[in-house]
C-alpha positions in Angstrom: -8.6 -17.0 -4.8 -7.7 -20.3 -3.1 -6.8 -18.8 0.3 -10.1 -16.9 0.5 -12.1 -20.2 0.1 -9.8 -21.4 2.1 -10.8 -19.1 5.1 -14.9 -20.3 4.5 -14.1 -24.1 4.2 -11.7 -24.1 7.0 -14.6 -22.5 9.0 -16.6 -25.3 8.3 -19.7 -23.0 6.7 -20.3 -25.1 3.4 -20.3 -28.7 5.1 -16.9 -29.3 4.1 -14.2 -28.7 1.0 -16.1 -30.4 -1.4 -19.5 -28.6 -0.7 -17.1 -25.6 -0.8 -15.2 -25.8 -4.1 -19.0 -26.6 -5.9 -20.4 -23.8 -4.5 -16.6 -21.3 -5.1 -17.0 -22.5 -8.9 -20.9 -22.0 -9.3 -19.4 -18.2 -8.4 -16.6 -17.7 -9.9 -18.8 -18.7 -13.1 -20.8 -15.9 -12.7 -23.8 -16.5 -10.6 -24.7 -13.7 -8.3 -25.1 -15.6 -5.2 -26.4 -18.9 -4.1 -28.5 -20.1 -1.3 -26.8 -22.7 1.2 -28.2 -24.8 3.8 -25.8 -25.9 6.4 -26.6 -27.1 9.9 -26.6 -23.9 10.7 -29.3 -22.7 8.9 -30.0 -20.8 5.3 -26.7 -18.8 4.3 -26.8 -16.5 1.5 -23.7 -16.4 0.1 -22.9 -13.2 -2.5 -19.9 -12.0 -4.3 -17.6 -9.4 -4.4 -14.8 -8.7 -7.1 -11.4 -7.9 -4.1 -8.4 -7.5 -3.9 -4.7 -9.3 -5.3 -1.0 -9.2 -6.3 -1.6 -9.9 -10.1 -2.5 -7.2 -12.3 -5.2 -9.7 -14.5 -6.3 -11.3 -11.8 -9.5 -10.8 -9.4 -10.4 -12.9 -6.5 -13.6 -12.9 -4.5 -14.5 -12.2 -1.3 -17.7 -14.5 0.1 -20.3 -12.2 1.6 -23.0 -13.5 3.8 -25.8 -13.4 6.4 -28.3 -15.7 7.9 -30.7 -16.0 5.5 -34.1 -14.0 5.8 -37.0 -15.0 3.3 -36.1 -11.4 1.2 -32.5 -12.5 0.9 -33.8 -16.1 0.5 -36.1 -14.5 -2.4 -33.5 -12.8 -4.1 -34.3 -9.4 -3.2 -33.0 -8.2 0.2 -30.2 -5.6 -0.1 -28.3 -6.6 3.0 -24.7 -6.5 2.5 -23.5 -9.3 5.0 -20.5 -9.8 7.2 -17.3 -10.5 5.5 -16.5 -14.5 5.6 -17.6 -15.4 9.3 -20.7 -16.5 11.1 -23.6 -15.0 11.2 -25.8 -13.1 13.6 -26.0 -15.1 16.4 -23.8 -18.8 14.9 -20.3 -17.3 16.9 -18.3 -14.2 16.0 -18.3 -11.9 13.6 -15.1 -10.9 11.6 -16.3 -7.1 10.5 -18.4 -5.6 8.7 -18.3 -5.0 5.1 -17.9 -0.8 4.1 -16.1 -0.7 1.1 -13.4 -2.4 -0.7 -10.8 -0.9 1.3 -12.2 -2.8 4.2 -12.1 -0.5 7.3 -12.0 3.0 7.8 -9.6 5.3 10.3 -9.7 8.8 10.8 -7.5 10.9 13.4 -8.3 14.9 13.6 -7.3 17.2 15.9 -9.3 20.1 14.1 -6.2 21.4 12.3 -4.9 18.1 10.7 -6.7 15.8 9.3 -5.5 11.6 8.0 -7.6 9.0 7.0 -6.2 5.9 6.7 -8.2 2.4 5.3 -7.0 -1.4 6.0 -6.0 -2.2 3.0 -2.7 -1.7 2.1 -2.5 0.1 5.3 -3.7 2.9 2.6 -3.2 6.6 3.6 -6.1 8.4 1.7 -6.2 11.4 2.0 -4.2 14.3 4.5 -5.3 17.7 5.1 -4.1 20.4 7.4 -6.2 23.3 8.2 -8.6 22.0 5.6 -5.9 22.5 2.7 -5.1 19.0 1.1 -1.2 18.0 0.5 -1.7 14.5 -0.5 -4.3 13.0 -3.5 -7.6 11.5 -2.0 -7.9 8.1 -2.7 -11.8 6.8 -3.3 -12.7 4.7 -0.2 -15.0 2.4 -3.1 -11.9 1.6 -5.7 -8.3 0.1 -5.1 -5.9 3.0 -4.6 -4.7 3.9 -8.3 -1.0 3.3 -9.5 -0.6 2.3 -6.1 -1.9 5.5 -4.2 -0.8 5.7 -0.3 0.0 2.1 0.2 2.8 0.4 2.4 5.4 -0.8 0.2 6.6 -4.1 2.4 9.2 -6.5 3.0 10.5 -4.7 -0.5 9.8 -1.0 -2.4 9.5 -0.7 -5.7 10.9 -4.1 -7.7 12.7 -7.1 -7.7 13.7 -7.7 -11.7 12.1 -11.0 -13.3 11.1 -11.7 -9.6 13.9 -13.4 -8.6 16.7 -13.0 -6.2 18.9 -15.7 -4.1 19.2 -15.9 -0.2 21.6 -18.2 1.3 22.2 -19.3 -2.5 18.9 -20.6 -3.1 17.1 -19.2 -5.9 13.7 -17.4 -4.7 11.1 -17.3 -7.3 8.6 -14.5 -6.0 5.0 -14.4 -8.1 5.6 -12.1 -11.1 3.2 -9.1 -9.9 4.7 -6.5 -13.0 3.7 -8.3 -15.9 4.2 -5.9 -18.3 7.9 -6.1 -17.5 8.0 -9.1 -15.4 9.0 -8.0 -12.2 7.4 -8.3 -8.7 6.9 -4.9 -7.5 5.7 -2.9 -4.3 6.2 -5.8 -1.7 3.8 -8.3 -0.5 1.3 -6.6 0.9 -0.5 -4.0 -1.3 -3.6 -7.2 -1.1 -3.1 -7.6 2.6 -5.6 -5.9 4.9 -4.0 -4.4 7.8 -5.6 -5.1 11.9 -5.9 -2.4 13.8 -3.2 -3.0 16.7 -3.5 0.8 19.0 -5.4 3.5 18.9 -4.8 7.0 21.1 -6.6 10.1 19.8 -3.7 11.7 18.0 -2.0 8.1 16.6 -3.4 4.3 15.3 -1.2 1.8 14.3 -2.6 -1.0 11.9 -0.5 -4.2 11.4 -0.1 -7.4 9.4 1.9 -10.7 8.8 3.8 -11.4 5.8 4.0 -15.3 5.5 5.8 -17.4 3.3 4.9 -17.7 0.3 5.9 -18.3 -3.2 10.0 -16.8 -3.0 9.9 -15.5 0.4 10.1 -18.2 3.3 10.4 -16.1 5.6 8.2 -14.7 8.4 7.4 -11.0 9.1 5.2 -9.0 11.4 4.5 -5.3 9.2 3.1 -2.3 11.0 2.6 1.2 10.5 1.6 4.0 12.8 0.3 7.2 11.2 0.2 10.5 13.8 -0.9 13.6 14.0 2.3 15.8 13.9 2.1 19.6 14.5 1.5 20.5 10.5 1.6 16.7 8.6 1.7 13.8 9.7 4.2 11.3 11.0 4.6 7.6 9.2 6.3 4.9 11.0 7.3 1.4 9.7 8.3 -1.3 11.8 9.2 -4.6 11.6 9.9 -8.0 13.8 11.2 -10.6 12.5 9.6 -14.0 13.5 11.4 -16.2 11.1 14.5 -18.5 12.7 16.8 -17.2 9.9 17.9 -13.6 9.4 15.8 -11.7 7.3 16.0 -9.1 4.6 13.9 -6.0 4.9 13.1 -3.3 3.1 10.4 -0.4 3.2 8.8 2.6 1.1 5.4 4.3 0.9 4.0 5.3 -2.4 2.2 8.9 -1.2 1.1 11.3 -4.5 1.3 14.8 -3.0 -0.5 18.2 -3.8 -0.5 21.8 -2.4 -4.3 22.1 -2.0 -6.1 22.8 -5.6 -3.0 24.3 -7.2 -2.4 21.5 -10.2 0.4 19.3 -10.1 1.3 21.5 -13.4 2.0 24.5 -11.5 4.1 22.9 -9.1 7.6 23.3 -8.3 9.6 20.6 -6.8 12.6 20.3 -5.6 15.3 17.4 -4.2 18.3 17.4 -3.2 20.1 14.7 -4.1 23.4 13.5 -4.9 22.7 10.2 -7.3 20.3 8.7 -9.7 19.7 5.4 -11.0 19.8 5.0 -14.7 17.1 2.5 -15.4 17.0 -0.2 -18.3 13.9 -0.3 -20.6 11.9 -2.5 -17.7 12.7 -0.1 -15.4 15.1 -1.9 -13.8 18.6 0.2 -12.5 21.6 -0.2 -13.9 23.9 2.2 -13.1 24.3 4.8 -10.6 24.9 8.3 -11.4 25.8 11.7 -10.1 23.5 13.9 -10.3 24.2 17.0 -13.0 22.4 20.0 -14.5 19.8 18.3 -17.1 17.1 17.1 -17.0 17.0 15.0 -13.7 18.6 17.6 -11.6 16.2 18.3 -9.1 18.3 20.5 -6.2 17.5 24.2 -7.3 13.5 23.2 -8.2 12.2 22.4 -11.2 8.6 22.8 -12.7 6.1 19.9 -12.8 4.6 21.4 -16.1 4.6 18.7 -18.9 7.3 16.6 -16.5 7.6 12.8 -17.6 9.6 11.6 -13.9 10.2 8.2 -12.8 13.5 8.2 -11.0 15.0 6.9 -8.2 17.3 9.1 -6.3 20.0 8.8 -3.5 22.2 10.6 -1.6 19.8 12.5 -0.1 19.9 15.4 1.9 18.9 14.0 5.2 21.8 11.0 5.0 23.1 12.7 8.6 19.8 13.8 10.0 16.2 13.1 10.1 15.8 16.2 7.5 13.6 17.4 4.5 14.5 15.4 1.4 11.7 17.0 -1.3 9.3 20.3 -1.5 6.7 20.9 -3.6 5.8 24.5 -3.8 2.8 26.9 -5.5 3.2 30.1 -7.2 2.0 31.8 -4.2 4.9 30.2 -1.5 2.8 28.1 0.0 4.5 24.6 -0.2 4.3 20.4 1.0 7.9 19.0 2.7 8.3 15.5 2.5 10.9 14.4 5.6 12.9 11.3 6.8 14.8 9.8 9.1 18.2 8.5 7.6 17.2 5.6 7.2 15.4 6.9 4.2 18.7 7.3 1.5 16.0 6.7 -1.0 13.2 8.9 -2.8 11.4 8.0 -6.1 9.8 10.6 -7.8 6.6 10.0 -10.3 4.5 11.7 -11.9 2.0 10.0 -14.4 0.4 12.4 -16.8 -3.1 9.9 -16.8 -3.7 9.7 -12.7 -7.3 9.4 -11.8 -8.0 12.1 -9.2 -10.9 13.2 -7.7 -10.9 15.7 -9.9 -10.3 13.8 -12.8 -7.4 12.7 -15.1 -4.1 14.6 -15.2 -0.6 14.8 -13.6 0.2 13.9 -10.4 3.6 13.5 -8.2 4.4 10.4 -5.9 7.0 11.6 -3.8 8.3 7.9 -2.3 10.3 7.5 0.8 12.5 4.3 0.3 15.0 3.0 2.9 16.2 1.2 -0.3 16.8 1.5 -3.9 15.2 -0.7 -6.6 15.9 -4.4 -7.1 17.8 -4.0 -3.8 16.6 -7.9 -3.0 19.4 -8.6 -5.5 21.8 -5.3 -5.5 21.9 -5.7 -2.1 21.8 -2.2 -1.0 20.6 -0.4 1.9 18.7 -3.8 3.0 18.0 -4.5 6.4 19.1 -7.6 7.7 17.4 -8.6 10.7 18.0 -11.2 13.4 15.6 -13.9 14.9 13.3 -11.8 17.2 15.2 -8.2 15.8 12.7 -5.6 15.7 13.4 -2.1 13.2 11.6 1.2 12.9 11.6 4.2 10.6 9.7 7.5 10.3 8.9 9.5 7.4 6.5 12.2 7.5 4.9 15.4 5.6 4.0 18.5 6.6 1.7 22.4 4.7 3.7 25.1 5.0 1.4 28.4 4.5 2.8 31.3 2.2 
């Protein structure tokens, strides 16, 4: 919340920091809105619940517009603009359309990809009208991390603590129930559009120094139409003056059209899996053998309860398929990846709030490093100052 207020105060909208904090306290106390008079004229301020990296905290975004008579009377339905100057008073920062921020669509008639600014979330992919991902409603936050980008680490950091050059780094605890830090630092950041073509778009965001992360990285993701699916390229540049660790992942949930997840078969050609403790932190690497966690020959997802990280995947030497979801009629969704994506998290929650109601879903999360990599060092990429890296994964539909 402090960063949101700082953005308001820095722009001098409310006559200085004291008035800014007073207004902010009123809004936090539950005021639906407030009329503020500044040197620029009357401004109506409203409040929206918005993004937060903490499970139990909901910061506010302040939304305002120059006060018309109806606004001053409290009866105007105008939604205003994201924090910035109102019309005629300088540059605007863009209209608020929904909680996920600006929406982007790529569509060549065969493949349609929908993306939102918040966490660069992959909202939906359709191939010839067939859904190959779960759909994220733009009016709410992505359920169970659906479609978000995970950077500068995927999965979790045990105890939200790691070491950098011998110094303990204490991250904010974002998985309160298990005392860890989960899914990186951009889960609640709105990316900005860097570049767009007819077939691709690139969104970018900065990872600023913060609690437990004293480094400055630039992160970007490119979504591109790719034959019978989508290609997703994650990039990073180290803007710090020291080497920086980095890993990346994505959190898509996949479908094969309208077939329920319980009717699908999942195949993952993996050589190892991670054994987890009660807080879902890895404690050992185990060979995949016949049994509950063996997905090499395909396994029905009916009643499946999986939350497992797999490694030594089939793509370890060259770009290739790392997972296949198959419907009873033979239609399938395949996930492929560069060799640098050496890990895949398989997660099958039974309480996923999908577009068609609550039920089982399957997340297949490409990861360049395993859970707790900031502590184990396994497959971390160390970036020299100024160094840039890019890694690509994708998904495609195969008809019956």
